[in-house]
N, CA, C and O atoms as CSV, one atom per row, in Angstrom:
chain,resi,resn,atom,element,x,y,z
A,1,MET,N,N,73.132,55.662,-6.800
A,1,MET,CA,C,74.180,56.210,-7.635
A,1,MET,C,C,74.322,55.417,-8.922
A,1,MET,O,O,74.646,55.971,-9.972
A,2,GLU,N,N,74.072,54.087,-8.832
A,2,GLU,CA,C,74.225,53.261,-10.018
A,2,GLU,C,C,73.208,53.605,-11.092
A,2,GLU,O,O,73.480,53.424,-12.278
A,3,ALA,N,N,72.037,54.100,-10.698
A,3,ALA,CA,C,70.995,54.409,-11.672
A,3,ALA,C,C,71.302,55.688,-12.438
A,3,ALA,O,O,70.854,55.835,-13.575
A,4,ILE,N,N,72.038,56.598,-11.864
A,4,ILE,CA,C,72.324,57.873,-12.522
A,4,ILE,C,C,73.564,57.801,-13.415
A,4,ILE,O,O,73.720,58.617,-14.323
A,5,LEU,N,N,74.439,56.836,-13.163
A,5,LEU,CA,C,75.682,56.736,-13.918
A,5,LEU,C,C,75.477,56.520,-15.420
A,5,LEU,O,O,76.183,57.146,-16.211
A,6,PRO,N,N,74.545,55.664,-15.849
A,6,PRO,CA,C,74.327,55.537,-17.301
A,6,PRO,C,C,73.843,56.833,-17.946
A,6,PRO,O,O,74.198,57.128,-19.087
A,7,ILE,N,N,73.040,57.604,-17.228
A,7,ILE,CA,C,72.561,58.872,-17.772
A,7,ILE,C,C,73.723,59.849,-17.913
A,7,ILE,O,O,73.808,60.580,-18.899
A,8,ILE,N,N,74.607,59.859,-16.938
A,8,ILE,CA,C,75.788,60.723,-17.020
A,8,ILE,C,C,76.661,60.315,-18.200
A,8,ILE,O,O,77.190,61.170,-18.909
A,9,MET,N,N,76.814,59.004,-18.411
A,9,MET,CA,C,77.603,58.518,-19.545
A,9,MET,C,C,76.975,58.947,-20.874
A,9,MET,O,O,77.689,59.305,-21.810
A,10,GLN,N,N,75.654,58.914,-20.957
A,10,GLN,CA,C,74.966,59.342,-22.168
A,10,GLN,C,C,75.173,60.831,-22.419
A,10,GLN,O,O,75.426,61.247,-23.549
A,11,LEU,N,N,75.065,61.627,-21.368
A,11,LEU,CA,C,75.246,63.074,-21.496
A,11,LEU,C,C,76.676,63.429,-21.900
A,11,LEU,O,O,76.891,64.260,-22.782
A,12,VAL,N,N,77.647,62.794,-21.248
A,12,VAL,CA,C,79.055,63.076,-21.553
A,12,VAL,C,C,79.400,62.597,-22.961
A,12,VAL,O,O,80.052,63.311,-23.723
A,13,GLY,N,N,78.959,61.382,-23.304
A,13,GLY,CA,C,79.203,60.870,-24.654
A,13,GLY,C,C,78.540,61.727,-25.706
A,13,GLY,O,O,79.136,62.006,-26.747
A,14,GLY,N,N,77.318,62.148,-25.450
A,14,GLY,CA,C,76.608,63.011,-26.393
A,14,GLY,C,C,77.269,64.369,-26.544
A,14,GLY,O,O,77.370,64.896,-27.652
A,15,GLY,N,N,77.720,64.938,-25.429
A,15,GLY,CA,C,78.429,66.219,-25.501
A,15,GLY,C,C,79.713,66.120,-26.295
A,15,GLY,O,O,80.050,67.018,-27.066
A,16,ALA,N,N,80.431,65.017,-26.102
A,16,ALA,CA,C,81.664,64.814,-26.870
A,16,ALA,C,C,81.352,64.621,-28.348
A,16,ALA,O,O,82.043,65.171,-29.206
A,17,GLY,N,N,80.319,63.847,-28.649
A,17,GLY,CA,C,79.920,63.645,-30.041
A,17,GLY,C,C,79.472,64.942,-30.689
A,17,GLY,O,O,79.767,65.195,-31.857
A,18,GLY,N,N,78.761,65.760,-29.931
A,18,GLY,CA,C,78.333,67.060,-30.446
A,18,GLY,C,C,79.511,67.981,-30.704
A,18,GLY,O,O,79.539,68.697,-31.705
A,19,GLY,N,N,80.479,67.966,-29.806
A,19,GLY,CA,C,81.677,68.791,-30.004
A,19,GLY,C,C,82.468,68.367,-31.220
A,19,GLY,O,O,82.958,69.209,-31.973
A,20,ILE,N,N,82.595,67.061,-31.418
A,20,ILE,CA,C,83.324,66.547,-32.583
A,20,ILE,C,C,82.585,66.891,-33.866
A,20,ILE,O,O,83.194,67.335,-34.839
A,21,ALA,N,N,81.272,66.685,-33.867
A,21,ALA,CA,C,80.488,66.993,-35.071
A,21,ALA,C,C,80.527,68.484,-35.385
A,21,ALA,O,O,80.583,68.875,-36.551
A,22,GLY,N,N,80.496,69.314,-34.349
A,22,GLY,CA,C,80.564,70.754,-34.561
A,22,GLY,C,C,81.875,71.192,-35.181
A,22,GLY,O,O,81.897,72.082,-36.031
A,23,LYS,N,N,82.974,70.569,-34.760
A,23,LYS,CA,C,84.284,70.901,-35.320
A,23,LYS,C,C,84.417,70.385,-36.752
A,23,LYS,O,O,84.977,71.065,-37.612
A,24,LEU,N,N,83.901,69.179,-37.004
A,24,LEU,CA,C,84.021,68.607,-38.347
A,24,LEU,C,C,83.177,69.359,-39.372
A,24,LEU,O,O,83.608,69.564,-40.507
A,25,LEU,N,N,81.984,69.767,-38.974
A,25,LEU,CA,C,81.106,70.463,-39.903
A,25,LEU,C,C,81.475,71.932,-40.070
A,25,LEU,O,O,81.155,72.548,-41.087
A,26,GLY,N,N,82.141,72.482,-39.080
A,26,GLY,CA,C,82.546,73.885,-39.165
A,26,GLY,C,C,81.363,74.824,-39.275
A,26,GLY,O,O,81.442,75.853,-39.946
A,27,GLY,N,N,80.278,74.478,-38.625
A,27,GLY,CA,C,79.063,75.288,-38.685
A,27,GLY,C,C,79.182,76.563,-37.880
A,27,GLY,O,O,80.247,76.903,-37.364
A,28,ASN,N,N,78.068,77.258,-37.786
A,28,ASN,CA,C,78.061,78.535,-37.084
A,28,ASN,C,C,77.593,78.407,-35.643
A,28,ASN,O,O,77.294,79.417,-35.007
A,29,MET,N,N,77.521,77.194,-35.114
A,29,MET,CA,C,77.131,77.002,-33.721
A,29,MET,C,C,78.374,77.134,-32.833
A,29,MET,O,O,79.455,76.662,-33.186
A,30,ASN,N,N,78.202,77.778,-31.683
A,30,ASN,CA,C,79.339,77.906,-30.776
A,30,ASN,C,C,79.550,76.606,-30.003
A,30,ASN,O,O,78.726,75.694,-30.071
A,31,SER,N,N,80.637,76.532,-29.284
A,31,SER,CA,C,81.009,75.297,-28.585
A,31,SER,C,C,79.984,74.872,-27.542
A,31,SER,O,O,79.677,73.686,-27.424
A,32,MET,N,N,79.462,75.813,-26.796
A,32,MET,CA,C,78.484,75.479,-25.766
A,32,MET,C,C,77.207,74.923,-26.392
A,32,MET,O,O,76.615,73.976,-25.873
A,33,MET,N,N,76.791,75.511,-27.502
A,33,MET,CA,C,75.574,75.034,-28.166
A,33,MET,C,C,75.766,73.630,-28.730
A,33,MET,O,O,74.846,72.814,-28.686
A,34,THR,N,N,76.951,73.344,-29.260
A,34,THR,CA,C,77.183,71.998,-29.786
A,34,THR,C,C,77.205,70.972,-28.668
A,34,THR,O,O,76.739,69.848,-28.855
A,35,MET,N,N,77.736,71.336,-27.510
A,35,MET,CA,C,77.765,70.418,-26.372
A,35,MET,C,C,76.355,70.154,-25.838
A,35,MET,O,O,76.009,69.013,-25.530
A,36,ILE,N,N,75.551,71.198,-25.730
A,36,ILE,CA,C,74.179,71.027,-25.237
A,36,ILE,C,C,73.359,70.197,-26.223
A,36,ILE,O,O,72.640,69.281,-25.825
A,37,THR,N,N,73.470,70.521,-27.505
A,37,THR,CA,C,72.753,69.756,-28.519
A,37,THR,C,C,73.226,68.307,-28.527
A,37,THR,O,O,72.417,67.389,-28.667
A,38,GLY,N,N,74.520,68.102,-28.379
A,38,GLY,CA,C,75.060,66.755,-28.326
A,38,GLY,C,C,74.578,65.976,-27.125
A,38,GLY,O,O,74.279,64.787,-27.240
A,39,ALA,N,N,74.494,66.626,-25.962
A,39,ALA,CA,C,74.013,65.948,-24.753
A,39,ALA,C,C,72.561,65.512,-24.916
A,39,ALA,O,O,72.191,64.409,-24.514
A,40,ILE,N,N,71.748,66.369,-25.501
A,40,ILE,CA,C,70.355,66.006,-25.756
A,40,ILE,C,C,70.291,64.853,-26.754
A,40,ILE,O,O,69.509,63.918,-26.583
A,41,GLY,N,N,71.113,64.924,-27.788
A,41,GLY,CA,C,71.172,63.836,-28.764
A,41,GLY,C,C,71.689,62.543,-28.162
A,41,GLY,O,O,71.284,61.459,-28.583
A,42,GLY,N,N,72.571,62.641,-27.191
A,42,GLY,CA,C,73.080,61.455,-26.507
A,42,GLY,C,C,71.992,60.722,-25.747
A,42,GLY,O,O,71.920,59.493,-25.775
A,43,LEU,N,N,71.145,61.484,-25.069
A,43,LEU,CA,C,70.023,60.859,-24.360
A,43,LEU,C,C,69.038,60.237,-25.341
A,43,LEU,O,O,68.597,59.103,-25.159
A,44,GLY,N,N,68.700,60.994,-26.383
A,44,GLY,CA,C,67.749,60.494,-27.371
A,44,GLY,C,C,68.293,59.328,-28.179
A,44,GLY,O,O,67.573,58.374,-28.473
A,45,GLY,N,N,69.568,59.412,-28.534
A,45,GLY,CA,C,70.180,58.338,-29.317
A,45,GLY,C,C,70.239,57.033,-28.554
A,45,GLY,O,O,70.032,55.967,-29.134
A,46,THR,N,N,70.516,57.097,-27.268
A,46,THR,CA,C,70.558,55.893,-26.456
A,46,THR,C,C,69.155,55.331,-26.262
A,46,THR,O,O,68.974,54.114,-26.230
A,47,ALA,N,N,68.167,56.206,-26.134
A,47,ALA,CA,C,66.783,55.728,-26.008
A,47,ALA,C,C,66.337,55.017,-27.281
A,47,ALA,O,O,65.675,53.981,-27.220
A,48,ILE,N,N,66.698,55.575,-28.431
A,48,ILE,CA,C,66.334,54.956,-29.704
A,48,ILE,C,C,67.104,53.651,-29.896
A,48,ILE,O,O,66.539,52.661,-30.360
A,49,ALA,N,N,68.384,53.646,-29.543
A,49,ALA,CA,C,69.187,52.428,-29.685
A,49,ALA,C,C,68.664,51.309,-28.795
A,49,ALA,O,O,68.813,50.134,-29.129
A,50,GLY,N,N,68.055,51.660,-27.670
A,50,GLY,CA,C,67.479,50.663,-26.782
A,50,GLY,C,C,66.287,49.950,-27.380
A,50,GLY,O,O,65.906,48.877,-26.913
A,51,MET,N,N,65.685,50.542,-28.425
A,51,MET,CA,C,64.548,49.922,-29.095
A,51,MET,C,C,64.971,48.936,-30.183
A,51,MET,O,O,64.143,48.189,-30.703
A,52,ILE,N,N,66.251,48.934,-30.523
A,52,ILE,CA,C,66.747,48.058,-31.582
A,52,ILE,C,C,66.994,46.669,-31.002
A,52,ILE,O,O,67.707,46.531,-30.008
A,53,PRO,N,N,66.407,45.635,-31.619
A,53,PRO,CA,C,66.649,44.283,-31.103
A,53,PRO,C,C,68.137,43.941,-31.155
A,53,PRO,O,O,68.813,44.204,-32.150
A,54,GLY,N,N,68.620,43.371,-30.104
A,54,GLY,CA,C,70.034,43.028,-30.003
A,54,GLY,C,C,70.796,44.037,-29.169
A,54,GLY,O,O,71.686,43.662,-28.405
A,55,LEU,N,N,70.466,45.303,-29.302
A,55,LEU,CA,C,71.102,46.333,-28.483
A,55,LEU,C,C,70.360,46.551,-27.181
A,55,LEU,O,O,70.938,47.039,-26.210
A,56,ASP,N,N,69.084,46.195,-27.150
A,56,ASP,CA,C,68.302,46.444,-25.950
A,56,ASP,C,C,68.828,45.669,-24.743
A,56,ASP,O,O,68.785,46.180,-23.624
A,57,GLY,N,N,69.316,44.466,-24.944
A,57,GLY,CA,C,69.868,43.690,-23.833
A,57,GLY,C,C,71.167,44.263,-23.320
A,57,GLY,O,O,71.401,44.285,-22.112
A,58,LEU,N,N,72.018,44.728,-24.220
A,58,LEU,CA,C,73.299,45.305,-23.821
A,58,LEU,C,C,73.105,46.595,-23.049
A,58,LEU,O,O,73.723,46.797,-22.003
A,59,LEU,N,N,72.251,47.470,-23.560
A,59,LEU,CA,C,72.048,48.756,-22.913
A,59,LEU,C,C,71.218,48.627,-21.645
A,59,LEU,O,O,71.361,49.438,-20.731
A,60,GLY,N,N,70.365,47.632,-21.576
A,60,GLY,CA,C,69.541,47.448,-20.386
A,60,GLY,C,C,70.351,47.038,-19.171
A,60,GLY,O,O,69.954,47.319,-18.041
A,61,LYS,N,N,71.490,46.371,-19.388
A,61,LYS,CA,C,72.327,45.936,-18.274
A,61,LYS,C,C,72.933,47.108,-17.521
A,61,LYS,O,O,73.270,46.981,-16.344
A,62,ALA,N,N,73.074,48.232,-18.179
A,62,ALA,CA,C,73.709,49.375,-17.529
A,62,ALA,C,C,72.835,49.947,-16.427
A,62,ALA,O,O,73.345,50.553,-15.485
A,63,THR,N,N,71.536,49.764,-16.531
A,63,THR,CA,C,70.652,50.333,-15.518
A,63,THR,C,C,70.239,49.344,-14.457
A,63,THR,O,O,69.575,49.713,-13.487
A,64,GLU,N,N,70.625,48.077,-14.626
A,64,GLU,CA,C,70.274,47.077,-13.626
A,64,GLU,C,C,71.180,47.221,-12.403
A,64,GLU,O,O,72.361,47.548,-12.526
A,65,MET,N,N,70.627,46.977,-11.254
A,65,MET,CA,C,71.423,46.999,-10.029
A,65,MET,C,C,71.478,45.588,-9.458
A,65,MET,O,O,70.500,44.842,-9.497
A,66,ALA,N,N,72.615,45.254,-8.943
A,66,ALA,CA,C,72.768,43.923,-8.353
A,66,ALA,C,C,72.041,43.882,-7.013
A,66,ALA,O,O,72.159,44.804,-6.205
A,67,SER,N,N,71.294,42.815,-6.786
A,67,SER,CA,C,70.565,42.706,-5.522
A,67,SER,C,C,71.477,42.197,-4.400
A,67,SER,O,O,71.352,42.602,-3.245
A,68,THR,N,N,72.381,41.312,-4.764
A,68,THR,CA,C,73.351,40.836,-3.775
A,68,THR,C,C,74.721,40.809,-4.413
A,68,THR,O,O,74.842,40.674,-5.630
A,69,ALA,N,N,75.744,40.937,-3.606
A,69,ALA,CA,C,77.110,40.915,-4.117
A,69,ALA,C,C,77.939,39.961,-3.270
A,69,ALA,O,O,77.775,39.885,-2.053
A,70,SER,N,N,78.817,39.249,-3.923
A,70,SER,CA,C,79.695,38.326,-3.220
A,70,SER,C,C,80.855,39.098,-2.611
A,70,SER,O,O,81.299,40.099,-3.172
A,71,ASP,N,N,81.345,38.640,-1.474
A,71,ASP,CA,C,82.480,39.296,-0.842
A,71,ASP,C,C,83.759,39.142,-1.655
A,71,ASP,O,O,84.662,39.973,-1.564
A,72,THR,N,N,83.833,38.082,-2.446
A,72,THR,CA,C,85.034,37.853,-3.239
A,72,THR,C,C,84.951,38.515,-4.608
A,72,THR,O,O,85.927,38.496,-5.359
A,73,ALA,N,N,83.822,39.091,-4.942
A,73,ALA,CA,C,83.680,39.723,-6.253
A,73,ALA,C,C,84.446,41.035,-6.280
A,73,ALA,O,O,84.744,41.630,-5.244
A,74,GLY,N,N,84.757,41.469,-7.502
A,74,GLY,CA,C,85.479,42.728,-7.669
A,74,GLY,C,C,84.594,43.922,-7.375
A,74,GLY,O,O,83.401,43.775,-7.109
A,75,ALA,N,N,85.177,45.091,-7.423
A,75,ALA,CA,C,84.434,46.311,-7.123
A,75,ALA,C,C,83.335,46.562,-8.142
A,75,ALA,O,O,82.279,47.091,-7.794
A,76,THR,N,N,83.569,46.192,-9.389
A,76,THR,CA,C,82.562,46.412,-10.409
A,76,THR,C,C,81.340,45.547,-10.162
A,76,THR,O,O,80.210,46.025,-10.259
A,77,ALA,N,N,81.556,44.273,-9.841
A,77,ALA,CA,C,80.434,43.390,-9.579
A,77,ALA,C,C,79.736,43.757,-8.279
A,77,ALA,O,O,78.517,43.622,-8.165
A,78,ALA,N,N,80.493,44.215,-7.311
A,78,ALA,CA,C,79.900,44.564,-6.026
A,78,ALA,C,C,79.001,45.782,-6.154
A,78,ALA,O,O,77.994,45.879,-5.452
A,79,SER,N,N,79.340,46.701,-7.023
A,79,SER,CA,C,78.511,47.882,-7.167
A,79,SER,C,C,77.351,47.647,-8.113
A,79,SER,O,O,76.469,48.500,-8.210
A,80,GLY,N,N,77.317,46.522,-8.815
A,80,GLY,CA,C,76.214,46.223,-9.705
A,80,GLY,C,C,76.351,46.867,-11.064
A,80,GLY,O,O,75.370,46.937,-11.804
A,81,LEU,N,N,77.526,47.337,-11.416
A,81,LEU,CA,C,77.724,48.000,-12.689
A,81,LEU,C,C,78.384,47.068,-13.685
A,81,LEU,O,O,79.241,46.262,-13.322
A,82,ASP,N,N,77.992,47.178,-14.915
A,82,ASP,CA,C,78.588,46.418,-15.999
A,82,ASP,C,C,79.347,47.408,-16.880
A,82,ASP,O,O,78.740,48.246,-17.547
A,83,LEU,N,N,80.662,47.308,-16.877
A,83,LEU,CA,C,81.471,48.276,-17.624
A,83,LEU,C,C,81.208,48.217,-19.121
A,83,LEU,O,O,81.261,49.242,-19.800
A,84,GLY,N,N,80.927,47.033,-19.638
A,84,GLY,CA,C,80.602,46.910,-21.063
A,84,GLY,C,C,79.323,47.646,-21.416
A,84,GLY,O,O,79.241,48.295,-22.459
A,85,ALA,N,N,78.334,47.548,-20.555
A,85,ALA,CA,C,77.073,48.246,-20.799
A,85,ALA,C,C,77.249,49.757,-20.663
A,85,ALA,O,O,76.651,50.524,-21.418
A,86,LEU,N,N,78.066,50.183,-19.705
A,86,LEU,CA,C,78.330,51.620,-19.571
A,86,LEU,C,C,79.069,52.156,-20.794
A,86,LEU,O,O,78.785,53.257,-21.265
A,87,ALA,N,N,80.017,51.372,-21.306
A,87,ALA,CA,C,80.714,51.784,-22.525
A,87,ALA,C,C,79.746,51.832,-23.701
A,87,ALA,O,O,79.855,52.704,-24.563
A,88,GLY,N,N,78.802,50.899,-23.737
A,88,GLY,CA,C,77.790,50.902,-24.791
A,88,GLY,C,C,76.901,52.123,-24.738
A,88,GLY,O,O,76.577,52.699,-25.777
A,89,THR,N,N,76.497,52.530,-23.536
A,89,THR,CA,C,75.665,53.724,-23.419
A,89,THR,C,C,76.462,54.978,-23.777
A,89,THR,O,O,75.920,55.912,-24.368
A,90,GLY,N,N,77.734,54.998,-23.425
A,90,GLY,CA,C,78.575,56.134,-23.808
A,90,GLY,C,C,78.773,56.209,-25.312
A,90,GLY,O,O,78.756,57.295,-25.891
A,91,ALA,N,N,78.961,55.054,-25.946
A,91,ALA,CA,C,79.160,55.024,-27.395
A,91,ALA,C,C,77.895,55.419,-28.148
A,91,ALA,O,O,77.960,56.164,-29.126
A,92,THR,N,N,76.742,54.924,-27.695
A,92,THR,CA,C,75.509,55.327,-28.367
A,92,THR,C,C,75.204,56.797,-28.107
A,92,THR,O,O,74.626,57.470,-28.961
A,93,GLY,N,N,75.583,57.295,-26.946
A,93,GLY,CA,C,75.445,58.719,-26.677
A,93,GLY,C,C,76.333,59.550,-27.590
A,93,GLY,O,O,75.927,60.609,-28.070
A,94,LEU,N,N,77.543,59.068,-27.827
A,94,LEU,CA,C,78.475,59.753,-28.725
A,94,LEU,C,C,77.903,59.852,-30.137
A,94,LEU,O,O,77.926,60.916,-30.757
A,95,VAL,N,N,77.397,58.741,-30.628
A,95,VAL,CA,C,76.832,58.714,-31.983
A,95,VAL,C,C,75.563,59.563,-32.056
A,95,VAL,O,O,75.394,60.349,-32.988
A,96,GLY,N,N,74.674,59.408,-31.077
A,96,GLY,CA,C,73.432,60.186,-31.071
A,96,GLY,C,C,73.688,61.681,-30.977
A,96,GLY,O,O,73.027,62.472,-31.651
A,97,GLY,N,N,74.645,62.069,-30.144
A,97,GLY,CA,C,74.987,63.483,-30.024
A,97,GLY,C,C,75.586,64.038,-31.297
A,97,GLY,O,O,75.295,65.170,-31.685
A,98,GLY,N,N,76.422,63.245,-31.950
A,98,GLY,CA,C,77.006,63.685,-33.220
A,98,GLY,C,C,75.976,63.843,-34.309
A,98,GLY,O,O,76.022,64.798,-35.085
A,99,ILE,N,N,75.043,62.907,-34.371
A,99,ILE,CA,C,74.007,62.972,-35.406
A,99,ILE,C,C,73.092,64.174,-35.191
A,99,ILE,O,O,72.821,64.921,-36.131
A,100,LEU,N,N,72.612,64.368,-33.957
A,100,LEU,CA,C,71.710,65.498,-33.712
A,100,LEU,C,C,72.415,66.829,-33.940
A,100,LEU,O,O,71.825,67.746,-34.511
A,101,THR,N,N,73.650,66.951,-33.510
A,101,THR,CA,C,74.385,68.189,-33.727
A,101,THR,C,C,74.609,68.428,-35.215
A,101,THR,O,O,74.521,69.565,-35.678
A,102,GLY,N,N,74.895,67.375,-35.963
A,102,GLY,CA,C,75.055,67.511,-37.404
A,102,GLY,C,C,73.783,67.981,-38.084
A,102,GLY,O,O,73.824,68.844,-38.961
A,103,VAL,N,N,72.655,67.418,-37.682
A,103,VAL,CA,C,71.374,67.807,-38.275
A,103,VAL,C,C,71.051,69.257,-37.930
A,103,VAL,O,O,70.655,70.030,-38.803
A,104,VAL,N,N,71.217,69.626,-36.667
A,104,VAL,CA,C,70.940,71.018,-36.260
A,104,VAL,C,C,71.895,71.974,-36.965
A,104,VAL,O,O,71.479,73.054,-37.385
A,105,GLY,N,N,73.156,71.603,-37.101
A,105,GLY,CA,C,74.113,72.443,-37.805
A,105,GLY,C,C,73.739,72.634,-39.279
A,105,GLY,O,O,73.855,73.739,-39.809
A,106,LEU,N,N,73.298,71.576,-39.932
A,106,LEU,CA,C,72.881,71.688,-41.325
A,106,LEU,C,C,71.656,72.566,-41.476
A,106,LEU,O,O,71.555,73.345,-42.424
A,107,ILE,N,N,70.725,72.441,-40.540
A,107,ILE,CA,C,69.513,73.276,-40.598
A,107,ILE,C,C,69.849,74.738,-40.379
A,107,ILE,O,O,69.336,75.601,-41.091
A,108,THR,N,N,70.715,75.037,-39.394
A,108,THR,CA,C,71.065,76.442,-39.144
A,108,THR,C,C,71.857,77.031,-40.298
A,108,THR,O,O,71.695,78.208,-40.619
A,109,ASN,N,N,72.721,76.224,-40.933
A,109,ASN,CA,C,73.453,76.720,-42.092
A,109,ASN,C,C,72.513,76.982,-43.265
A,109,ASN,O,O,72.700,77.953,-43.998
A,110,ALA,N,N,71.511,76.138,-43.450
A,110,ALA,CA,C,70.573,76.322,-44.541
A,110,ALA,C,C,69.687,77.548,-44.304
A,110,ALA,O,O,69.295,78.228,-45.252
A,111,MET,N,N,69.376,77.826,-43.037
A,111,MET,CA,C,68.552,78.991,-42.728
A,111,MET,C,C,69.296,80.295,-42.938
A,111,MET,O,O,68.676,81.327,-43.195
A,112,LYS,N,N,70.606,80.265,-42.832
A,112,LYS,CA,C,71.416,81.483,-43.018
A,112,LYS,C,C,71.511,81.894,-44.488
A,112,LYS,O,O,71.744,83.062,-44.801
A,113,LYS,N,N,71.328,80.922,-45.385
A,113,LYS,CA,C,71.474,81.222,-46.818
A,113,LYS,C,C,70.285,81.930,-47.376
A,113,LYS,O,O,70.258,82.249,-48.565
């Protein structure tokens, strides 16, 4: 379950970023299309951000699983999840989804003219 959670965060963040970008640009894409485009951009944006030095360590922690957990550790440490890394993947998904939706919206608007 821990391995799928960062991907879900990327998809949700990307969908939210796509929805926000769609509303701000006021393009001709419907809500479902902006969410789908944003989710795809969220996955791609996080993959690209993982290639940037300095961000690769932060984002890589989200997919690591703890091999052992202490009985006195909190629930987050016991499950092997790093909340900061999950927030980082969600934020990069948000930005990536917004950027891809903005680009697709600009292209579709230009094609209509």
